[in-house]
N, CA, C and O atoms as a GROMACS GRO file, in nm:
protein
  496
    1UNK      N    1  -1.830  -3.645  -0.036
    1UNK     CA    2  -1.756  -3.548  -0.114
    1UNK      C    3  -1.671  -3.617  -0.220
    1UNK      O    4  -1.641  -3.558  -0.324
    2UNK      N    5  -1.633  -3.738  -0.195
    2UNK     CA    6  -1.545  -3.807  -0.289
    2UNK      C    7  -1.618  -3.851  -0.416
    2UNK      O    8  -1.554  -3.870  -0.519
    3UNK      N    9  -1.748  -3.869  -0.410
    3UNK     CA   10  -1.822  -3.920  -0.524
    3UNK      C   11  -1.917  -3.817  -0.584
    3UNK      O   12  -1.999  -3.853  -0.669
    4UNK      N   13  -1.909  -3.696  -0.544
    4UNK     CA   14  -2.002  -3.595  -0.591
    4UNK      C   15  -1.958  -3.536  -0.724
    4UNK      O   16  -1.839  -3.530  -0.755
    5UNK      N   17  -2.056  -3.492  -0.801
    5UNK     CA   18  -2.028  -3.418  -0.923
    5UNK      C   19  -2.055  -3.270  -0.901
    5UNK      O   20  -2.043  -3.189  -0.994
    6UNK      N   21  -2.092  -3.234  -0.777
    6UNK     CA   22  -2.118  -3.095  -0.743
    6UNK      C   23  -1.986  -3.022  -0.725
    6UNK      O   24  -1.880  -3.083  -0.717
    7UNK      N   25  -1.994  -2.891  -0.720
    7UNK     CA   26  -1.876  -2.809  -0.696
    7UNK      C   27  -1.835  -2.822  -0.550
    7UNK      O   28  -1.920  -2.822  -0.461
    8UNK      N   29  -1.707  -2.834  -0.527
    8UNK     CA   30  -1.653  -2.848  -0.392
    8UNK      C   31  -1.580  -2.719  -0.354
    8UNK      O   32  -1.501  -2.666  -0.432
    9UNK      N   33  -1.609  -2.670  -0.234
    9UNK     CA   34  -1.541  -2.552  -0.180
    9UNK      C   35  -1.496  -2.585  -0.038
    9UNK      O   36  -1.580  -2.614   0.047
   10UNK      N   37  -1.366  -2.582  -0.013
   10UNK     CA   38  -1.312  -2.600   0.122
   10UNK      C   39  -1.242  -2.471   0.160
   10UNK      O   40  -1.154  -2.423   0.088
   11UNK      N   41  -1.280  -2.415   0.273
   11UNK     CA   42  -1.225  -2.288   0.318
   11UNK      C   43  -1.186  -2.299   0.464
   11UNK      O   44  -1.261  -2.354   0.544
   12UNK      N   45  -1.069  -2.248   0.499
   12UNK     CA   46  -1.033  -2.245   0.639
   12UNK      C   47  -0.885  -2.234   0.664
   12UNK      O   48  -0.804  -2.227   0.572
   13UNK      N   49  -0.852  -2.234   0.792
   13UNK     CA   50  -0.713  -2.236   0.838
   13UNK      C   51  -0.675  -2.382   0.854
   13UNK      O   52  -0.713  -2.446   0.953
   14UNK      N   53  -0.603  -2.436   0.759
   14UNK     CA   54  -0.569  -2.578   0.761
   14UNK      C   55  -0.440  -2.605   0.838
   14UNK      O   56  -0.409  -2.720   0.868
   15UNK      N   57  -0.367  -2.499   0.871
   15UNK     CA   58  -0.246  -2.511   0.953
   15UNK      C   59  -0.150  -2.618   0.900
   15UNK      O   60  -0.100  -2.701   0.975
   16UNK      N   61  -0.127  -2.614   0.770
   16UNK     CA   62  -0.033  -2.705   0.705
   16UNK      C   63   0.074  -2.622   0.633
   16UNK      O   64   0.075  -2.614   0.510
   17UNK      N   65   0.164  -2.561   0.710
   17UNK     CA   66   0.260  -2.467   0.652
   17UNK      C   67   0.368  -2.532   0.566
   17UNK      O   68   0.437  -2.461   0.492
   18UNK      N   69   0.386  -2.663   0.573
   18UNK     CA   70   0.497  -2.726   0.504
   18UNK      C   71   0.461  -2.782   0.367
   18UNK      O   72   0.541  -2.853   0.306
   19UNK      N   73   0.341  -2.751   0.318
   19UNK     CA   74   0.306  -2.793   0.183
   19UNK      C   75   0.362  -2.692   0.084
   19UNK      O   76   0.340  -2.572   0.098
   20UNK      N   77   0.434  -2.741  -0.014
   20UNK     CA   78   0.484  -2.658  -0.123
   20UNK      C   79   0.384  -2.672  -0.238
   20UNK      O   80   0.392  -2.765  -0.318
   21UNK      N   81   0.290  -2.579  -0.244
   21UNK     CA   82   0.182  -2.587  -0.342
   21UNK      C   83   0.232  -2.568  -0.484
   21UNK      O   84   0.174  -2.622  -0.578
   22UNK      N   85   0.340  -2.494  -0.502
   22UNK     CA   86   0.393  -2.468  -0.637
   22UNK      C   87   0.448  -2.595  -0.700
   22UNK      O   88   0.430  -2.618  -0.819
   23UNK      N   89   0.515  -2.679  -0.619
   23UNK     CA   90   0.576  -2.802  -0.670
   23UNK      C   91   0.498  -2.927  -0.631
   23UNK      O   92   0.538  -3.038  -0.664
   24UNK      N   93   0.386  -2.909  -0.561
   24UNK     CA   94   0.304  -3.021  -0.512
   24UNK      C   95   0.389  -3.118  -0.432
   24UNK      O   96   0.389  -3.239  -0.456
   25UNK      N   97   0.461  -3.064  -0.334
   25UNK     CA   98   0.544  -3.145  -0.246
   25UNK      C   99   0.506  -3.118  -0.101
   25UNK      O  100   0.468  -3.008  -0.064
   26UNK      N  101   0.517  -3.225  -0.021
   26UNK     CA  102   0.488  -3.212   0.121
   26UNK      C  103   0.570  -3.315   0.196
   26UNK      O  104   0.604  -3.420   0.142
   27UNK      N  105   0.603  -3.285   0.323
   27UNK     CA  106   0.676  -3.384   0.402
   27UNK      C  107   0.592  -3.509   0.422
   27UNK      O  108   0.469  -3.502   0.433
   28UNK      N  109   0.658  -3.621   0.428
   28UNK     CA  110   0.590  -3.749   0.448
   28UNK      C  111   0.565  -3.768   0.597
   28UNK      O  112   0.640  -3.838   0.665
   29UNK      N  113   0.458  -3.705   0.648
   29UNK     CA  114   0.431  -3.709   0.792
   29UNK      C  115   0.288  -3.752   0.823
   29UNK      O  116   0.241  -3.732   0.935
   30UNK      N  117   0.220  -3.810   0.727
   30UNK     CA  118   0.081  -3.857   0.743
   30UNK      C  119  -0.018  -3.745   0.770
   30UNK      O  120  -0.132  -3.772   0.809
   31UNK      N  121   0.021  -3.622   0.752
   31UNK     CA  122  -0.072  -3.509   0.762
   31UNK      C  123  -0.060  -3.425   0.636
   31UNK      O  124  -0.154  -3.417   0.557
   32UNK      N  125   0.056  -3.362   0.619
   32UNK     CA  126   0.078  -3.275   0.504
   32UNK      C  127   0.062  -3.352   0.372
   32UNK      O  128  -0.010  -3.309   0.282
   33UNK      N  129   0.130  -3.466   0.362
   33UNK     CA  130   0.127  -3.543   0.237
   33UNK      C  131  -0.011  -3.603   0.210
   33UNK      O  132  -0.053  -3.610   0.094
   34UNK      N  133  -0.081  -3.646   0.313
   34UNK     CA  134  -0.215  -3.702   0.295
   34UNK      C  135  -0.312  -3.596   0.246
   34UNK      O  136  -0.393  -3.621   0.157
   35UNK      N  137  -0.303  -3.476   0.306
   35UNK     CA  138  -0.392  -3.368   0.264
   35UNK      C  139  -0.361  -3.325   0.120
   35UNK      O  140  -0.453  -3.303   0.041
   36UNK      N  141  -0.234  -3.312   0.087
   36UNK     CA  142  -0.197  -3.274  -0.050
   36UNK      C  143  -0.245  -3.379  -0.150
   36UNK      O  144  -0.298  -3.343  -0.255
   37UNK      N  145  -0.227  -3.506  -0.120
   37UNK     CA  146  -0.277  -3.613  -0.208
   37UNK      C  147  -0.429  -3.605  -0.223
   37UNK      O  148  -0.480  -3.622  -0.334
   38UNK      N  149  -0.499  -3.578  -0.115
   38UNK     CA  150  -0.645  -3.563  -0.119
   38UNK      C  151  -0.684  -3.452  -0.216
   38UNK      O  152  -0.774  -3.470  -0.299
   39UNK      N  153  -0.617  -3.338  -0.207
   39UNK     CA  154  -0.649  -3.224  -0.294
   39UNK      C  155  -0.618  -3.255  -0.440
   39UNK      O  156  -0.697  -3.220  -0.528
   40UNK      N  157  -0.507  -3.319  -0.465
   40UNK     CA  158  -0.468  -3.352  -0.602
   40UNK      C  159  -0.564  -3.454  -0.662
   40UNK      O  160  -0.607  -3.438  -0.776
   41UNK      N  161  -0.599  -3.557  -0.586
   41UNK     CA  162  -0.689  -3.660  -0.637
   41UNK      C  163  -0.828  -3.608  -0.664
   41UNK      O  164  -0.897  -3.662  -0.750
   42UNK      N  165  -0.872  -3.504  -0.593
   42UNK     CA  166  -1.005  -3.447  -0.613
   42UNK      C  167  -1.002  -3.324  -0.704
   42UNK      O  168  -1.103  -3.256  -0.721
   43UNK      N  169  -0.885  -3.297  -0.763
   43UNK     CA  170  -0.867  -3.182  -0.854
   43UNK      C  171  -0.909  -3.051  -0.788
   43UNK      O  172  -0.974  -2.968  -0.851
   44UNK      N  173  -0.870  -3.034  -0.664
   44UNK     CA  174  -0.899  -2.909  -0.594
   44UNK      C  175  -0.788  -2.809  -0.622
   44UNK      O  176  -0.669  -2.842  -0.616
   45UNK      N  177  -0.827  -2.688  -0.653
   45UNK     CA  178  -0.732  -2.582  -0.689
   45UNK      C  179  -0.718  -2.485  -0.572
   45UNK      O  180  -0.817  -2.443  -0.512
   46UNK      N  181  -0.596  -2.452  -0.541
   46UNK     CA  182  -0.568  -2.354  -0.434
   46UNK      C  183  -0.582  -2.215  -0.492
   46UNK      O  184  -0.514  -2.180  -0.589
   47UNK      N  185  -0.671  -2.137  -0.434
   47UNK     CA  186  -0.697  -2.003  -0.487
   47UNK      C  187  -0.615  -1.895  -0.417
   47UNK      O  188  -0.585  -1.793  -0.479
   48UNK      N  189  -0.577  -1.915  -0.291
   48UNK     CA  190  -0.496  -1.817  -0.218
   48UNK      C  191  -0.351  -1.843  -0.254
   48UNK      O  192  -0.298  -1.950  -0.227
   49UNK      N  193  -0.287  -1.744  -0.315
   49UNK     CA  194  -0.149  -1.762  -0.363
   49UNK      C  195  -0.047  -1.688  -0.278
   49UNK      O  196   0.073  -1.702  -0.299
   50UNK      N  197  -0.093  -1.610  -0.182
   50UNK     CA  198  -0.004  -1.530  -0.098
   50UNK      C  199   0.005  -1.590   0.042
   50UNK      O  200  -0.080  -1.669   0.083
   51UNK      N  201   0.110  -1.551   0.114
   51UNK     CA  202   0.125  -1.593   0.253
   51UNK      C  203   0.014  -1.530   0.337
   51UNK      O  204  -0.020  -1.413   0.319
   52UNK      N  205  -0.040  -1.608   0.428
   52UNK     CA  206  -0.146  -1.557   0.514
   52UNK      C  207  -0.105  -1.552   0.661
   52UNK      O  208  -0.173  -1.491   0.743
   53UNK      N  209   0.007  -1.615   0.693
   53UNK     CA  210   0.063  -1.607   0.829
   53UNK      C  211   0.212  -1.629   0.818
   53UNK      O  212   0.258  -1.733   0.771
   54UNK      N  213   0.288  -1.533   0.863
   54UNK     CA  214   0.433  -1.536   0.852
   54UNK      C  215   0.471  -1.563   0.705
   54UNK      O  216   0.428  -1.490   0.616
   55UNK      N  217   0.550  -1.666   0.679
   55UNK     CA  218   0.591  -1.698   0.542
   55UNK      C  219   0.517  -1.819   0.488
   55UNK      O  220   0.567  -1.887   0.399
   56UNK      N  221   0.399  -1.846   0.540
   56UNK     CA  222   0.324  -1.965   0.500
   56UNK      C  223   0.184  -1.929   0.450
   56UNK      O  224   0.126  -1.828   0.489
   57UNK      N  225   0.134  -2.014   0.365
   57UNK     CA  226  -0.004  -2.001   0.319
   57UNK      C  227  -0.083  -2.113   0.384
   57UNK      O  228  -0.093  -2.223   0.329
   58UNK      N  229  -0.141  -2.085   0.501
   58UNK     CA  230  -0.216  -2.188   0.573
   58UNK      C  231  -0.366  -2.164   0.568
   58UNK      O  232  -0.444  -2.255   0.596
   59UNK      N  233  -0.407  -2.044   0.532
   59UNK     CA  234  -0.549  -2.014   0.515
   59UNK      C  235  -0.580  -2.039   0.369
   59UNK      O  236  -0.530  -1.970   0.280
   60UNK      N  237  -0.663  -2.139   0.344
   60UNK     CA  238  -0.683  -2.187   0.207
   60UNK      C  239  -0.827  -2.170   0.161
   60UNK      O  240  -0.921  -2.178   0.239
   61UNK      N  241  -0.840  -2.148   0.032
   61UNK     CA  242  -0.966  -2.158  -0.039
   61UNK      C  243  -0.939  -2.258  -0.150
   61UNK      O  244  -0.868  -2.228  -0.246
   62UNK      N  245  -0.997  -2.378  -0.136
   62UNK     CA  246  -0.977  -2.486  -0.233
   62UNK      C  247  -1.109  -2.510  -0.304
   62UNK      O  248  -1.213  -2.528  -0.240
   63UNK      N  249  -1.105  -2.512  -0.438
   63UNK     CA  250  -1.228  -2.529  -0.514
   63UNK      C  251  -1.206  -2.627  -0.629
   63UNK      O  252  -1.094  -2.644  -0.678
   64UNK      N  253  -1.314  -2.689  -0.670
   64UNK     CA  254  -1.307  -2.779  -0.785
   64UNK      C  255  -1.334  -2.705  -0.916
   64UNK      O  256  -1.312  -2.759  -1.023
   65UNK      N  257  -1.382  -2.582  -0.907
   65UNK     CA  258  -1.410  -2.500  -1.025
   65UNK      C  259  -1.351  -2.361  -1.004
   65UNK      O  260  -1.406  -2.282  -0.927
   66UNK      N  261  -1.241  -2.331  -1.070
   66UNK     CA  262  -1.171  -2.204  -1.049
   66UNK      C  263  -1.251  -2.083  -1.095
   66UNK      O  264  -1.222  -1.970  -1.055
   67UNK      N  265  -1.350  -2.105  -1.179
   67UNK     CA  266  -1.427  -1.992  -1.233
   67UNK      C  267  -1.536  -1.944  -1.138
   67UNK      O  268  -1.606  -1.847  -1.169
   68UNK      N  269  -1.552  -2.008  -1.025
   68UNK     CA  270  -1.655  -1.965  -0.931
   68UNK      C  271  -1.601  -1.866  -0.827
   68UNK      O  272  -1.679  -1.807  -0.753
   69UNK      N  273  -1.469  -1.849  -0.821
   69UNK     CA  274  -1.408  -1.757  -0.725
   69UNK      C  275  -1.355  -1.636  -0.799
   69UNK      O  276  -1.284  -1.648  -0.898
   70UNK      N  277  -1.390  -1.518  -0.749
   70UNK     CA  278  -1.336  -1.396  -0.809
   70UNK      C  279  -1.316  -1.291  -0.699
   70UNK      O  280  -1.364  -1.306  -0.587
   71UNK      N  281  -1.243  -1.187  -0.735
   71UNK     CA  282  -1.208  -1.079  -0.641
   71UNK      C  283  -1.137  -1.133  -0.517
   71UNK      O  284  -1.167  -1.091  -0.405
   72UNK      N  285  -1.044  -1.224  -0.537
   72UNK     CA  286  -0.967  -1.283  -0.427
   72UNK      C  287  -0.861  -1.183  -0.383
   72UNK      O  288  -0.782  -1.136  -0.464
   73UNK      N  289  -0.860  -1.150  -0.253
   73UNK     CA  290  -0.762  -1.057  -0.197
   73UNK      C  291  -0.716  -1.105  -0.061
   73UNK      O  292  -0.797  -1.146   0.022
   74UNK      N  293  -0.585  -1.099  -0.039
   74UNK     CA  294  -0.530  -1.122   0.094
   74UNK      C  295  -0.504  -0.985   0.152
   74UNK      O  296  -0.430  -0.905   0.095
   75UNK      N  297  -0.566  -0.958   0.267
   75UNK     CA  298  -0.560  -0.825   0.327
   75UNK      C  299  -0.485  -0.829   0.459
   75UNK      O  300  -0.458  -0.936   0.513
   76UNK      N  301  -0.452  -0.714   0.509
   76UNK     CA  302  -0.377  -0.704   0.634
   76UNK      C  303  -0.458  -0.766   0.748
   76UNK      O  304  -0.581  -0.772   0.742
   77UNK      N  305  -0.388  -0.812   0.851
   77UNK     CA  306  -0.458  -0.873   0.965
   77UNK      C  307  -0.556  -0.777   1.031
   77UNK      O  308  -0.539  -0.655   1.030
   78UNK      N  309  -0.659  -0.836   1.089
   78UNK     CA  310  -0.761  -0.759   1.159
   78UNK      C  311  -0.721  -0.744   1.305
   78UNK      O  312  -0.688  -0.843   1.371
   79UNK      N  313  -0.724  -0.624   1.355
   79UNK     CA  314  -0.696  -0.593   1.494
   79UNK      C  315  -0.560  -0.647   1.536
   79UNK      O  316  -0.458  -0.610   1.476
   80UNK      N  317  -0.555  -0.733   1.636
   80UNK     CA  318  -0.427  -0.784   1.687
   80UNK      C  319  -0.395  -0.924   1.634
   80UNK      O  320  -0.299  -0.986   1.680
   81UNK      N  321  -0.471  -0.973   1.539
   81UNK     CA  322  -0.447  -1.106   1.482
   81UNK      C  323  -0.316  -1.109   1.405
   81UNK      O  324  -0.274  -1.008   1.349
   82UNK      N  325  -0.251  -1.225   1.403
   82UNK     CA  326  -0.130  -1.241   1.322
   82UNK      C  327  -0.161  -1.315   1.192
   82UNK      O  328  -0.069  -1.355   1.120
   83UNK      N  329  -0.289  -1.333   1.161
   83UNK     CA  330  -0.334  -1.395   1.035
   83UNK      C  331  -0.389  -1.288   0.943
   83UNK      O  332  -0.462  -1.198   0.986
   84UNK      N  333  -0.352  -1.297   0.818
   84UNK     CA  334  -0.411  -1.206   0.720
   84UNK      C  335  -0.555  -1.249   0.692
   84UNK      O  336  -0.592  -1.365   0.708
   85UNK      N  337  -0.635  -1.153   0.649
   85UNK     CA  338  -0.773  -1.184   0.611
   85UNK      C  339  -0.774  -1.222   0.464
   85UNK      O  340  -0.700  -1.166   0.383
   86UNK      N  341  -0.859  -1.318   0.429
   86UNK     CA  342  -0.878  -1.358   0.290
   86UNK      C  343  -1.020  -1.320   0.252
   86UNK      O  344  -1.117  -1.365   0.312
   87UNK      N  345  -1.029  -1.236   0.152
   87UNK     CA  346  -1.158  -1.184   0.107
   87UNK      C  347  -1.180  -1.233  -0.036
   87UNK      O  348  -1.090  -1.221  -0.120
   88UNK      N  349  -1.298  -1.287  -0.064
   88UNK     CA  350  -1.327  -1.333  -0.200
   88UNK      C  351  -1.478  -1.340  -0.219
   88UNK      O  352  -1.555  -1.333  -0.124
   89UNK      N  353  -1.516  -1.352  -0.344
   89UNK     CA  354  -1.656  -1.367  -0.378
   89UNK      C  355  -1.675  -1.497  -0.455
   89UNK      O  356  -1.585  -1.544  -0.524
   90UNK      N  357  -1.795  -1.554  -0.441
   90UNK     CA  358  -1.829  -1.678  -0.510
   90UNK      C  359  -1.940  -1.652  -0.610
   90UNK      O  360  -2.036  -1.579  -0.583
   91UNK      N  361  -1.927  -1.712  -0.725
   91UNK     CA  362  -2.032  -1.710  -0.825
   91UNK      C  363  -2.110  -1.840  -0.809
   91UNK      O  364  -2.060  -1.947  -0.844
   92UNK      N  365  -2.232  -1.829  -0.756
   92UNK     CA  366  -2.312  -1.948  -0.727
   92UNK      C  367  -2.430  -1.955  -0.822
   92UNK      O  368  -2.488  -1.854  -0.861
   93UNK      N  369  -2.465  -2.076  -0.859
   93UNK     CA  370  -2.581  -2.101  -0.945
   93UNK      C  371  -2.705  -2.098  -0.858
   93UNK      O  372  -2.710  -2.163  -0.753
   94UNK      N  373  -2.806  -2.023  -0.899
   94UNK     CA  374  -2.928  -2.010  -0.821
   94UNK      C  375  -3.036  -2.110  -0.861
   94UNK      O  376  -3.147  -2.104  -0.810
   95UNK      N  377  -3.005  -2.203  -0.951
   95UNK     CA  378  -3.103  -2.302  -0.994
   95UNK      C  379  -3.151  -2.382  -0.873
   95UNK      O  380  -3.070  -2.431  -0.795
   96UNK      N  381  -3.282  -2.395  -0.858
   96UNK     CA  382  -3.339  -2.472  -0.749
   96UNK      C  383  -3.359  -2.394  -0.622
   96UNK      O  384  -3.403  -2.450  -0.522
   97UNK      N  385  -3.327  -2.265  -0.622
   97UNK     CA  386  -3.342  -2.183  -0.503
   97UNK      C  387  -3.448  -2.074  -0.522
   97UNK      O  388  -3.439  -1.969  -0.459
   98UNK      N  389  -3.547  -2.097  -0.607
   98UNK     CA  390  -3.646  -1.995  -0.638
   98UNK      C  391  -3.726  -1.951  -0.516
   98UNK      O  392  -3.762  -1.834  -0.505
   99UNK      N  393  -3.755  -2.045  -0.424
   99UNK     CA  394  -3.836  -2.011  -0.308
   99UNK      C  395  -3.750  -1.977  -0.186
   99UNK      O  396  -3.802  -1.962  -0.076
  100UNK      N  397  -3.622  -1.964  -0.205
  100UNK     CA  398  -3.532  -1.930  -0.096
  100UNK      C  399  -3.482  -2.051  -0.019
  100UNK      O  400  -3.398  -2.037   0.070
  101UNK      N  401  -3.532  -2.169  -0.050
  101UNK     CA  402  -3.491  -2.292   0.018
  101UNK      C  403  -3.406  -2.377  -0.075
  101UNK      O  404  -3.432  -2.381  -0.195
  102UNK      N  405  -3.307  -2.444  -0.022
  102UNK     CA  406  -3.227  -2.532  -0.107
  102UNK      C  407  -3.312  -2.648  -0.157
  102UNK      O  408  -3.412  -2.682  -0.094
  103UNK      N  409  -3.274  -2.709  -0.268
  103UNK     CA  410  -3.351  -2.823  -0.319
  103UNK      C  411  -3.348  -2.940  -0.221
  103UNK      O  412  -3.251  -2.958  -0.147
  104UNK      N  413  -3.454  -3.016  -0.221
  104UNK     CA  414  -3.464  -3.132  -0.132
  104UNK      C  415  -3.366  -3.240  -0.175
  104UNK      O  416  -3.345  -3.262  -0.294
  105UNK      N  417  -3.308  -3.306  -0.077
  105UNK     CA  418  -3.224  -3.421  -0.104
  105UNK      C  419  -3.288  -3.540  -0.035
  105UNK      O  420  -3.334  -3.529   0.079
  106UNK      N  421  -3.292  -3.652  -0.102
  106UNK     CA  422  -3.356  -3.770  -0.049
  106UNK      C  423  -3.253  -3.878  -0.019
  106UNK      O  424  -3.163  -3.903  -0.099
  107UNK      N  425  -3.267  -3.939   0.096
  107UNK     CA  426  -3.182  -4.049   0.135
  107UNK      C  427  -3.273  -4.167   0.166
  107UNK      O  428  -3.369  -4.154   0.242
  108UNK      N  429  -3.244  -4.279   0.109
  108UNK     CA  430  -3.328  -4.397   0.125
  108UNK      C  431  -3.269  -4.489   0.232
  108UNK      O  432  -3.152  -4.525   0.228
  109UNK      N  433  -3.353  -4.526   0.328
  109UNK     CA  434  -3.314  -4.619   0.432
  109UNK      C  435  -3.373  -4.754   0.396
  109UNK      O  436  -3.485  -4.786   0.434
  110UNK      N  437  -3.297  -4.834   0.324
  110UNK     CA  438  -3.346  -4.961   0.274
  110UNK      C  439  -3.374  -5.061   0.385
  110UNK      O  440  -3.451  -5.155   0.365
  111UNK      N  441  -3.313  -5.044   0.502
  111UNK     CA  442  -3.339  -5.135   0.613
  111UNK      C  443  -3.481  -5.120   0.667
  111UNK      O  444  -3.533  -5.214   0.728
  112UNK      N  445  -3.546  -5.006   0.647
  112UNK     CA  446  -3.682  -4.984   0.695
  112UNK      C  447  -3.786  -5.008   0.586
  112UNK      O  448  -3.904  -4.980   0.605
  113UNK      N  449  -3.744  -5.058   0.474
  113UNK     CA  450  -3.831  -5.087   0.362
  113UNK      C  451  -3.926  -5.201   0.399
  113UNK      O  452  -3.880  -5.304   0.447
  114UNK      N  453  -4.060  -5.185   0.380
  114UNK     CA  454  -4.153  -5.292   0.417
  114UNK      C  455  -4.131  -5.421   0.339
  114UNK      O  456  -4.180  -5.526   0.380
  115UNK      N  457  -4.060  -5.415   0.229
  115UNK     CA  458  -4.033  -5.535   0.151
  115UNK      C  459  -3.904  -5.605   0.195
  115UNK      O  460  -3.865  -5.707   0.139
  116UNK      N  461  -3.840  -5.547   0.294
  116UNK     CA  462  -3.718  -5.608   0.345
  116UNK      C  463  -3.754  -5.736   0.419
  116UNK      O  464  -3.831  -5.730   0.514
  117UNK      N  465  -3.701  -5.853   0.379
  117UNK     CA  466  -3.736  -5.981   0.442
  117UNK      C  467  -3.708  -5.985   0.591
  117UNK      O  468  -3.779  -6.054   0.664
  118UNK      N  469  -3.606  -5.914   0.639
  118UNK     CA  470  -3.574  -5.917   0.782
  118UNK      C  471  -3.683  -5.851   0.866
  118UNK      O  472  -3.709  -5.895   0.978
  119UNK      N  473  -3.749  -5.744   0.813
  119UNK     CA  474  -3.852  -5.674   0.887
  119UNK      C  475  -3.981  -5.756   0.894
  119UNK      O  476  -4.046  -5.758   0.998
  120UNK      N  477  -4.018  -5.823   0.788
  120UNK     CA  478  -4.143  -5.897   0.782
  120UNK      C  479  -4.131  -6.040   0.832
  120UNK      O  480  -4.225  -6.118   0.817
  121UNK      N  481  -4.019  -6.075   0.889
  121UNK     CA  482  -4.002  -6.209   0.944
  121UNK      C  483  -3.985  -6.316   0.837
  121UNK      O  484  -3.994  -6.435   0.868
  122UNK      N  485  -3.960  -6.277   0.716
  122UNK     CA  486  -3.940  -6.373   0.608
  122UNK      C  487  -3.791  -6.406   0.603
  122UNK      O  488  -3.707  -6.316   0.597
  123UNK      N  489  -3.760  -6.530   0.605
  123UNK     CA  490  -3.619  -6.573   0.598
  123UNK      C  491  -3.593  -6.637   0.464
  123UNK      O  492  -3.662  -6.731   0.426
  124UNK      N  493  -3.497  -6.590   0.395
  124UNK     CA  494  -3.462  -6.643   0.263
  124UNK      C  495  -3.351  -6.744   0.277
  124UNK      O  496  -3.307  -6.800   0.176
   0.00000   0.00000   0.00000
């Protein structure tokens, strides 16, 4: 994720209530500050602007492209939950999904390459 040029979407209950997203401040506790630094360094934008539990915004939608999220709403909790629901839509590019399958990704295992000197008993 750190070296990708693809769009990044992180969604979930991160349970980090002490991050001040407006001022980009967090307590120096090796959790809040590390996560905030991670988001800032990767240019991730916080899309949920309202409190989602008590007076904190711990349910996050973080994206690298703000134009892909629309109709973002924080709604009342479901049933007996004390967490608000976050409802949103994503604008996704359908390129490469014509047959309903995601595009193939290839990973090369150079250690199994027949030209690898270690496999063929060749010592350099």
